[in-house]
N, C-alpha and C positions, 0 to 999 in steps of 0.2 A: 533651273533646278530640275533634275530628272524625277520621275515618278517614285523611284525607290527612296531617294532622299526625302521627298515630300512626305511619304508614308511614315518613315522613321521619325521625322521631325514632329508630325502630328501625334504619333504614338508617344513620344517623349513628353510633349506638352500635356497630353491626356493623363499620363502617369503622374506628372508633377501636380497637375490640377486636382487629381483625385486624392492625392496624399494630403494636400493642404486643406481641401474642403472637409475631409472626414476627420482630420485631427484637430479641428477647431473645437474648443470647449472640452478637450480631452486632457486628462492628467495621467501620465504613465509613471509608475513607480516600479522599480525593480530592486530586489534585494534578496538576501538569504541570511539565515541565522542558524546557530548551532547551540543546543543546550544539552549539557550532560548532567544528569541527576541520578542519584541512587533511588531505585524504585522502592516504594514502600507498600505497594499493593499489586497483587497478581491474581488473576483468575485462571484456573487450570481445570480443564475438563478431560478426564481420562476414562476410557471404557475398558472393560475386560469381559471376555466371554468364556464359558466352559461348557463341556458336554460330558454327561456321565449317565450311568444306568438309572440312577434315582435322583430326585431333586435334592435330597440331603447331601449326596455325594457331590453334585454339581455346586451346591452352595458352599460346601467345605473347600473345594478346589478354587472357587471364585474368591472366597475370603483369603486364601493363601496368596493368590495373585495380587489382590488389592493390598495386602499387608506388605508384600515385597515391593510394590510400587511406592507405598508410603515410606518404607525404610530407605529406598533409593533417594527419594526426594529430600528426606531429612538429612541424609548424608551429604547432599549437595547444598544444604543450607536453605532449602525451600520450606 
């Protein structure tokens, strides 16, 4: 047996031995699942920003944006 075959044989034995020694007392389970349910709860965080000359103008613009967002979500059934 030449040196190359000896090395390959020893490598193969080492691989087989390492697989069997490390897999003792080991339980392997593989699986997957799929569940489709209608959602009954959702958490949504949405932000809006505005800039205006006064705080009251900025607040009015912000309220308009938020009301638009609420209207859109309600039209989508959210």
